[in-house]
mmCIF file of the N, C-alpha and C atoms, coordinates in Angstrom:
data_MODEL
# 
_entry.id   MODEL 
# 
loop_
_atom_site.group_PDB 
_atom_site.id 
_atom_site.type_symbol 
_atom_site.label_atom_id 
_atom_site.label_alt_id 
_atom_site.label_comp_id 
_atom_site.label_asym_id 
_atom_site.label_entity_id 
_atom_site.label_seq_id 
_atom_site.pdbx_PDB_ins_code 
_atom_site.Cartn_x 
_atom_site.Cartn_y 
_atom_site.Cartn_z 
_atom_site.occupancy 
_atom_site.B_iso_or_equiv 
_atom_site.pdbx_formal_charge 
_atom_site.auth_seq_id 
_atom_site.auth_comp_id 
_atom_site.auth_asym_id 
_atom_site.auth_atom_id 
_atom_site.pdbx_PDB_model_num 
ATOM 1   N N  . UNK A 1 1  ? 122.747 52.808 16.973 1.00 0.00 ? 1  UNK A N  1 
ATOM 2   C CA . UNK A 1 1  ? 120.706 52.900 17.118 1.00 0.00 ? 1  UNK A CA 1 
ATOM 3   C C  . UNK A 1 1  ? 120.715 52.506 15.395 1.00 0.00 ? 1  UNK A C  1 
ATOM 4   N N  . UNK A 1 2  ? 119.679 52.931 15.276 1.00 0.00 ? 2  UNK A N  1 
ATOM 5   C CA . UNK A 1 2  ? 118.933 53.354 13.789 1.00 0.00 ? 2  UNK A CA 1 
ATOM 6   C C  . UNK A 1 2  ? 119.086 54.500 13.442 1.00 0.00 ? 2  UNK A C  1 
ATOM 7   N N  . UNK A 1 3  ? 119.737 55.348 13.514 1.00 0.00 ? 3  UNK A N  1 
ATOM 8   C CA . UNK A 1 3  ? 119.622 56.872 13.363 1.00 0.00 ? 3  UNK A CA 1 
ATOM 9   C C  . UNK A 1 3  ? 119.986 57.085 11.997 1.00 0.00 ? 3  UNK A C  1 
ATOM 10  N N  . UNK A 1 4  ? 120.357 56.449 10.928 1.00 0.00 ? 4  UNK A N  1 
ATOM 11  C CA . UNK A 1 4  ? 120.150 56.697 9.785  1.00 0.00 ? 4  UNK A CA 1 
ATOM 12  C C  . UNK A 1 4  ? 118.464 56.343 9.296  1.00 0.00 ? 4  UNK A C  1 
ATOM 13  N N  . UNK A 1 5  ? 118.247 55.252 9.596  1.00 0.00 ? 5  UNK A N  1 
ATOM 14  C CA . UNK A 1 5  ? 116.663 55.234 9.604  1.00 0.00 ? 5  UNK A CA 1 
ATOM 15  C C  . UNK A 1 5  ? 115.912 56.422 9.548  1.00 0.00 ? 5  UNK A C  1 
ATOM 16  N N  . UNK A 1 6  ? 116.398 56.892 10.963 1.00 0.00 ? 6  UNK A N  1 
ATOM 17  C CA . UNK A 1 6  ? 115.707 57.650 11.500 1.00 0.00 ? 6  UNK A CA 1 
ATOM 18  C C  . UNK A 1 6  ? 115.681 59.017 11.136 1.00 0.00 ? 6  UNK A C  1 
ATOM 19  N N  . UNK A 1 7  ? 116.879 59.775 9.849  1.00 0.00 ? 7  UNK A N  1 
ATOM 20  C CA . UNK A 1 7  ? 117.233 60.742 9.939  1.00 0.00 ? 7  UNK A CA 1 
ATOM 21  C C  . UNK A 1 7  ? 116.657 60.746 8.398  1.00 0.00 ? 7  UNK A C  1 
ATOM 22  N N  . UNK A 1 8  ? 116.733 59.545 7.502  1.00 0.00 ? 8  UNK A N  1 
ATOM 23  C CA . UNK A 1 8  ? 115.906 59.152 6.380  1.00 0.00 ? 8  UNK A CA 1 
ATOM 24  C C  . UNK A 1 8  ? 114.660 59.607 6.367  1.00 0.00 ? 8  UNK A C  1 
ATOM 25  N N  . UNK A 1 9  ? 113.722 59.242 7.598  1.00 0.00 ? 9  UNK A N  1 
ATOM 26  C CA . UNK A 1 9  ? 112.545 59.748 7.904  1.00 0.00 ? 9  UNK A CA 1 
ATOM 27  C C  . UNK A 1 9  ? 112.205 61.423 7.805  1.00 0.00 ? 9  UNK A C  1 
ATOM 28  N N  . UNK A 1 10 ? 113.011 61.420 8.215  1.00 0.00 ? 10 UNK A N  1 
ATOM 29  C CA . UNK A 1 10 ? 112.676 62.900 8.800  1.00 0.00 ? 10 UNK A CA 1 
ATOM 30  C C  . UNK A 1 10 ? 112.740 63.857 7.781  1.00 0.00 ? 10 UNK A C  1 
ATOM 31  N N  . UNK A 1 11 ? 113.785 63.664 7.159  1.00 0.00 ? 11 UNK A N  1 
ATOM 32  C CA . UNK A 1 11 ? 114.803 64.168 6.300  1.00 0.00 ? 11 UNK A CA 1 
ATOM 33  C C  . UNK A 1 11 ? 113.721 65.278 5.672  1.00 0.00 ? 11 UNK A C  1 
ATOM 34  N N  . UNK A 1 12 ? 112.459 63.840 4.826  1.00 0.00 ? 12 UNK A N  1 
ATOM 35  C CA . UNK A 1 12 ? 111.663 64.141 3.423  1.00 0.00 ? 12 UNK A CA 1 
ATOM 36  C C  . UNK A 1 12 ? 110.146 64.990 4.509  1.00 0.00 ? 12 UNK A C  1 
ATOM 37  N N  . UNK A 1 13 ? 110.488 64.338 5.855  1.00 0.00 ? 13 UNK A N  1 
ATOM 38  C CA . UNK A 1 13 ? 109.484 65.258 6.192  1.00 0.00 ? 13 UNK A CA 1 
ATOM 39  C C  . UNK A 1 13 ? 109.743 67.310 6.953  1.00 0.00 ? 13 UNK A C  1 
ATOM 40  N N  . UNK A 1 14 ? 110.943 67.815 7.160  1.00 0.00 ? 14 UNK A N  1 
ATOM 41  C CA . UNK A 1 14 ? 111.567 68.513 6.984  1.00 0.00 ? 14 UNK A CA 1 
ATOM 42  C C  . UNK A 1 14 ? 111.185 69.187 6.130  1.00 0.00 ? 14 UNK A C  1 
ATOM 43  N N  . UNK A 1 15 ? 111.837 68.782 5.041  1.00 0.00 ? 15 UNK A N  1 
ATOM 44  C CA . UNK A 1 15 ? 111.327 69.013 3.772  1.00 0.00 ? 15 UNK A CA 1 
ATOM 45  C C  . UNK A 1 15 ? 109.855 69.620 3.175  1.00 0.00 ? 15 UNK A C  1 
ATOM 46  N N  . UNK A 1 16 ? 109.461 69.006 3.533  1.00 0.00 ? 16 UNK A N  1 
ATOM 47  C CA . UNK A 1 16 ? 107.990 69.055 3.349  1.00 0.00 ? 16 UNK A CA 1 
ATOM 48  C C  . UNK A 1 16 ? 107.328 69.999 4.323  1.00 0.00 ? 16 UNK A C  1 
ATOM 49  N N  . UNK A 1 17 ? 107.834 69.518 4.995  1.00 0.00 ? 17 UNK A N  1 
ATOM 50  C CA . UNK A 1 17 ? 107.329 71.312 6.434  1.00 0.00 ? 17 UNK A CA 1 
ATOM 51  C C  . UNK A 1 17 ? 107.735 72.282 5.148  1.00 0.00 ? 17 UNK A C  1 
ATOM 52  N N  . UNK A 1 18 ? 109.236 72.028 5.659  1.00 0.00 ? 18 UNK A N  1 
ATOM 53  C CA . UNK A 1 18 ? 109.547 73.858 4.184  1.00 0.00 ? 18 UNK A CA 1 
ATOM 54  C C  . UNK A 1 18 ? 108.856 74.619 3.697  1.00 0.00 ? 18 UNK A C  1 
ATOM 55  N N  . UNK A 1 19 ? 109.244 73.031 2.450  1.00 0.00 ? 19 UNK A N  1 
ATOM 56  C CA . UNK A 1 19 ? 107.838 73.678 1.373  1.00 0.00 ? 19 UNK A CA 1 
ATOM 57  C C  . UNK A 1 19 ? 107.184 73.940 1.626  1.00 0.00 ? 19 UNK A C  1 
ATOM 58  N N  . UNK A 1 20 ? 106.286 73.553 2.472  1.00 0.00 ? 20 UNK A N  1 
ATOM 59  C CA . UNK A 1 20 ? 104.545 73.618 2.146  1.00 0.00 ? 20 UNK A CA 1 
ATOM 60  C C  . UNK A 1 20 ? 104.224 75.305 3.100  1.00 0.00 ? 20 UNK A C  1 
ATOM 61  N N  . UNK A 1 21 ? 105.540 75.874 4.528  1.00 0.00 ? 21 UNK A N  1 
ATOM 62  C CA . UNK A 1 21 ? 105.234 76.786 5.250  1.00 0.00 ? 21 UNK A CA 1 
ATOM 63  C C  . UNK A 1 21 ? 104.860 77.590 4.083  1.00 0.00 ? 21 UNK A C  1 
ATOM 64  N N  . UNK A 1 22 ? 105.906 78.420 3.056  1.00 0.00 ? 22 UNK A N  1 
ATOM 65  C CA . UNK A 1 22 ? 105.372 79.670 2.359  1.00 0.00 ? 22 UNK A CA 1 
ATOM 66  C C  . UNK A 1 22 ? 104.312 79.032 1.519  1.00 0.00 ? 22 UNK A C  1 
ATOM 67  N N  . UNK A 1 23 ? 104.165 78.352 1.036  1.00 0.00 ? 23 UNK A N  1 
ATOM 68  C CA . UNK A 1 23 ? 102.799 78.380 -0.159 1.00 0.00 ? 23 UNK A CA 1 
ATOM 69  C C  . UNK A 1 23 ? 101.836 78.217 1.260  1.00 0.00 ? 23 UNK A C  1 
ATOM 70  N N  . UNK A 1 24 ? 101.618 77.854 1.985  1.00 0.00 ? 24 UNK A N  1 
ATOM 71  C CA . UNK A 1 24 ? 100.416 78.104 3.114  1.00 0.00 ? 24 UNK A CA 1 
ATOM 72  C C  . UNK A 1 24 ? 100.643 79.589 2.925  1.00 0.00 ? 24 UNK A C  1 
ATOM 73  N N  . UNK A 1 25 ? 101.504 80.420 3.857  1.00 0.00 ? 25 UNK A N  1 
ATOM 74  C CA . UNK A 1 25 ? 101.861 81.614 3.946  1.00 0.00 ? 25 UNK A CA 1 
ATOM 75  C C  . UNK A 1 25 ? 101.672 82.462 2.342  1.00 0.00 ? 25 UNK A C  1 
ATOM 76  N N  . UNK A 1 26 ? 101.584 82.409 1.428  1.00 0.00 ? 26 UNK A N  1 
ATOM 77  C CA . UNK A 1 26 ? 101.406 82.943 0.121  1.00 0.00 ? 26 UNK A CA 1 
ATOM 78  C C  . UNK A 1 26 ? 99.805  82.806 -0.337 1.00 0.00 ? 26 UNK A C  1 
ATOM 79  N N  . UNK A 1 27 ? 99.463  81.518 0.341  1.00 0.00 ? 27 UNK A N  1 
ATOM 80  C CA . UNK A 1 27 ? 97.728  81.146 -0.182 1.00 0.00 ? 27 UNK A CA 1 
ATOM 81  C C  . UNK A 1 27 ? 96.761  82.158 1.210  1.00 0.00 ? 27 UNK A C  1 
ATOM 82  N N  . UNK A 1 28 ? 97.483  82.598 2.310  1.00 0.00 ? 28 UNK A N  1 
ATOM 83  C CA . UNK A 1 28 ? 96.496  83.061 3.256  1.00 0.00 ? 28 UNK A CA 1 
ATOM 84  C C  . UNK A 1 28 ? 96.478  85.038 3.193  1.00 0.00 ? 28 UNK A C  1 
ATOM 85  N N  . UNK A 1 29 ? 98.198  84.794 2.261  1.00 0.00 ? 29 UNK A N  1 
ATOM 86  C CA . UNK A 1 29 ? 98.554  86.447 2.284  1.00 0.00 ? 29 UNK A CA 1 
ATOM 87  C C  . UNK A 1 29 ? 98.072  86.835 1.036  1.00 0.00 ? 29 UNK A C  1 
ATOM 88  N N  . UNK A 1 30 ? 97.147  85.880 -0.104 1.00 0.00 ? 30 UNK A N  1 
ATOM 89  C CA . UNK A 1 30 ? 96.137  85.737 -1.379 1.00 0.00 ? 30 UNK A CA 1 
ATOM 90  C C  . UNK A 1 30 ? 94.966  86.598 -0.942 1.00 0.00 ? 30 UNK A C  1 
ATOM 91  N N  . UNK A 1 31 ? 94.201  85.044 -0.043 1.00 0.00 ? 31 UNK A N  1 
ATOM 92  C CA . UNK A 1 31 ? 93.330  85.073 0.363  1.00 0.00 ? 31 UNK A CA 1 
ATOM 93  C C  . UNK A 1 31 ? 93.256  86.592 0.945  1.00 0.00 ? 31 UNK A C  1 
ATOM 94  N N  . UNK A 1 32 ? 93.768  87.548 1.588  1.00 0.00 ? 32 UNK A N  1 
ATOM 95  C CA . UNK A 1 32 ? 93.875  88.164 2.614  1.00 0.00 ? 32 UNK A CA 1 
ATOM 96  C C  . UNK A 1 32 ? 93.687  89.725 1.495  1.00 0.00 ? 32 UNK A C  1 
ATOM 97  N N  . UNK A 1 33 ? 94.019  89.088 0.537  1.00 0.00 ? 33 UNK A N  1 
ATOM 98  C CA . UNK A 1 33 ? 94.048  90.653 -0.699 1.00 0.00 ? 33 UNK A CA 1 
ATOM 99  C C  . UNK A 1 33 ? 92.779  90.816 -1.438 1.00 0.00 ? 33 UNK A C  1 
ATOM 100 N N  . UNK A 1 34 ? 92.488  89.075 -1.298 1.00 0.00 ? 34 UNK A N  1 
ATOM 101 C CA . UNK A 1 34 ? 91.417  89.567 -2.510 1.00 0.00 ? 34 UNK A CA 1 
ATOM 102 C C  . UNK A 1 34 ? 89.911  89.865 -1.707 1.00 0.00 ? 34 UNK A C  1 
ATOM 103 N N  . UNK A 1 35 ? 90.360  89.399 0.162  1.00 0.00 ? 35 UNK A N  1 
ATOM 104 C CA . UNK A 1 35 ? 89.601  89.938 0.467  1.00 0.00 ? 35 UNK A CA 1 
ATOM 105 C C  . UNK A 1 35 ? 89.115  91.266 0.496  1.00 0.00 ? 35 UNK A C  1 
ATOM 106 N N  . UNK A 1 36 ? 89.978  91.719 0.913  1.00 0.00 ? 36 UNK A N  1 
ATOM 107 C CA . UNK A 1 36 ? 90.322  93.416 0.862  1.00 0.00 ? 36 UNK A CA 1 
ATOM 108 C C  . UNK A 1 36 ? 89.648  94.066 -0.008 1.00 0.00 ? 36 UNK A C  1 
ATOM 109 N N  . UNK A 1 37 ? 89.558  93.824 -0.929 1.00 0.00 ? 37 UNK A N  1 
ATOM 110 C CA . UNK A 1 37 ? 88.998  94.357 -2.410 1.00 0.00 ? 37 UNK A CA 1 
ATOM 111 C C  . UNK A 1 37 ? 87.799  94.123 -1.975 1.00 0.00 ? 37 UNK A C  1 
# 
């Protein structure tokens, strides 16, 4: 079947998710820090 095409589309998506997750967490952490002060 079309497995290579599927993986080509999923790999960048997964990479984007993995990269965006820590960024969003850091942003939320910074927001809560500034809120405390």
